[in-house]
N, C-alpha and C positions, 0 to 999 in steps of 0.2 A: 504494500500500500504506500502510495506516495502522497506527500502533502505540499500544498502551495507555499513557496518561500515568502510570499507577500502577506497572506492573511491566515496561514496555517489551516486552511480548509482541506478536506480530502479532494484529491484530483480524480475526476471521473473520466472514463473513456468516451471519446467521440467516435462513434462507429464509422461515420462517413470519411472523416479525415485521418483516422487511425492515429490519434494523438490523445494525450491526457489534458483535460481542461478543468480549470477552477470555475465552478458555477457562480461563486460569490464575486470574484474580482475580474474574471476573464483571462487569467494567466494560462498560457499554453505551454506544454512540455512534450517534445518529441523524444527527448532522452538520447543517449548514445545509440541505443538499438530500439528506437521508437516502436517499430512494428512488432518485434518480439515481446517487448514489455506490454504492449497493447494486448496481444494475444493471451499473455499470462493473466492479465487483470480481468479479461472477459471470460476466459475458459480455464479456471483453475482445475487441474487434474486431481481428482480424489479417487482413491481406491474404494470400491463398495462391494459388499458381499450380500447375497440374499440368504436370509436365515429363516428356516421353517420352524415355527413354534408349535409345540404339541397341544397347548391349551386352546388354540384356535387355528383355523385352516388358512389364515391370511399369510402372505409373504411380507416380510419387512426388509427393507434395504437399510443396512447399517454400515457406517464407515469402520475401517480397521485402523488401529494405532499400535504403537509399541508400548506394552505394559506387561509387567511380570506377574504371572498368576502365582499366588502363594501356595496353591494346592499342588500343581503339577510342574511349575517352573517354566511353562511356555511363555514366550516373549511377545505374543500377539493377542489382541483382544478387540472385540467389537465394543463400541462405546455410544452412549447417548446421554443427553442432558435433560433434566427436569427441574422445575422450580418447586422444591419440596418445602421451602420455608417462606418467610415473608418476601414480598416483592423487592424490598430494598436490600436483601441479602443475596449473595452469590448463588447460582444454581448448583445442584448436586450432579456430579458426573457418575454415571454407572458404567461398569465394565463387565463384559462376559468373555471368558476365555474361549478362544477359537478351537482349542483342543479338547478340554474336559467339560466345558460349559459352566464352570464355577462363576458366580456373579458376585461382585463387590462394588462398593461406592466410595467416592472421595468427596470431601467437603473442602471448600476453599476458606 
């Protein structure tokens, strides 16, 4: 994510001209590799895996991250976030091991 050097707003991609633009003050940034940076900001590549839950027949798409399972030592886990406490507090991150299915949570 890039920020405007003039007003510190987030620079947003302009799809037609393939540059980053500040919507607040009009600053334009093509960068050293403007087109590559533009593609990364529009299409971030994330790895997703479909998980079948036994309690219902729906498929869920969850991202995978590096996290160590305390039960089996596997270094990959699915993750999702939920607001389990008040709205002014950080959300809770849940992890599920890709190997053994152990689920745990982390608070911030």
